[in-house]
N, C-alpha and C positions, 0 to 999 in steps of 0.2 A: 163690634169689636172689641174682644178684653184686652190686651197685650195692651200693656204700659211702653211698654216702647215703638206699638205699632201707632201708640195715639200720639207720643209724643214726633217720633215718624212724620204722621199728617198733620202735626201743627193743634191737635187738640190741648194739647198740657201741654203752656209757656216755657220753653227752653232756650239757653245761650249757646247756640253751635259757633263749637271753635272752628269747625269744618265743617262744610256742606258743598257736595253737586247732585248731579242725578239720580244717583245710587245709594249714595251715603253720607252719612252726618256721622257727627261725631259732640261730644259734650263731658263736661266734669262728673265723677261718680257721685253721689250724694252720699255716700258712705266712701269715702278713701281709704284707701290698703296704703299709700304711701302718699310723699307732698305731693306728687305728679299722678291724678287716676283719672284717665280718660277711657270713657265708652266708644267706642266706633262703631256701628252698626248699618249694618243696611238698611234702605229704604222700604225694602219688601220682605215679607214676614218669612224668615225659613228658619225652623227648628233650632240650629247647628250650624256648627261649621260645613258638619260631612255636606246635610244638605244641603247648605251654599254653596259648596262645590260643587254640585251636581247639577243645580237649579243655574249660578250665575258665577262662574268662573274669575269672570271680569268683577265682579264688586268684589268676591274677596279677596282679589288681588288690591282693588283699593284701598279698602278698611288697612291692610300696609305699608301704602303709599301715604293716606293719610298722616295714621301713626307717624310714619319719619319724616311727616312735614309737622306734623304739633310738637311731636320732640327735638326740633330744630327750630321753631316758631317759641318753645319753652329756653333753650339754651341748655337741652341737656347733651352730656358727653358719653351718657351712655342709659337704658330702658328696655325694662323688660312686655313682649306681651306677649299674653295668654287667654284660650279658650278653655276654658269648663264647656266639659260638654255630657250631658247624663246629671240626675241629683246626687248623683254617687262622689259625681266630679266638682263637684258646691256649684252648677248652674241653676241660679234659682230664679231666673229669666228665664222664658223658652224662645226667647229671641237670638238667633246669633248674632254678639258681639266680644267684639275685643278689647280685650282690656291694655291698658296704654299704663304703666307704670317706671316710675324714673324720681329722680329728687333721692333717693338715698342706695347706700350702698345692699346690695341685696347678697341672700345664700343661695349656695346650691348645695344640694336639691332642696328645691321648693318645698312647700308644706308638709 
């Protein structure tokens, strides 16, 4: 398997997990775009959030539960969550992952 997030989920690549359950895990992004930038992923491989919603809606919901818990643990008074779906939207790893961003003000609209 060549998916880097699957290798992290299978513990073939060492990582410090901020959250781990049967279906989900979270770790800091290697190229953070905010003071807090955490990736929350399903352990099972799904290419994007839509595919994950069809395959395992409970895992999709847990991504948001994990993000909420991590944000609270980090003392964030607000945060942004985002999925990039497809290369044209900025997805570079084709394993569903939720970006949790916080620790600074954000503008709207994004991008």
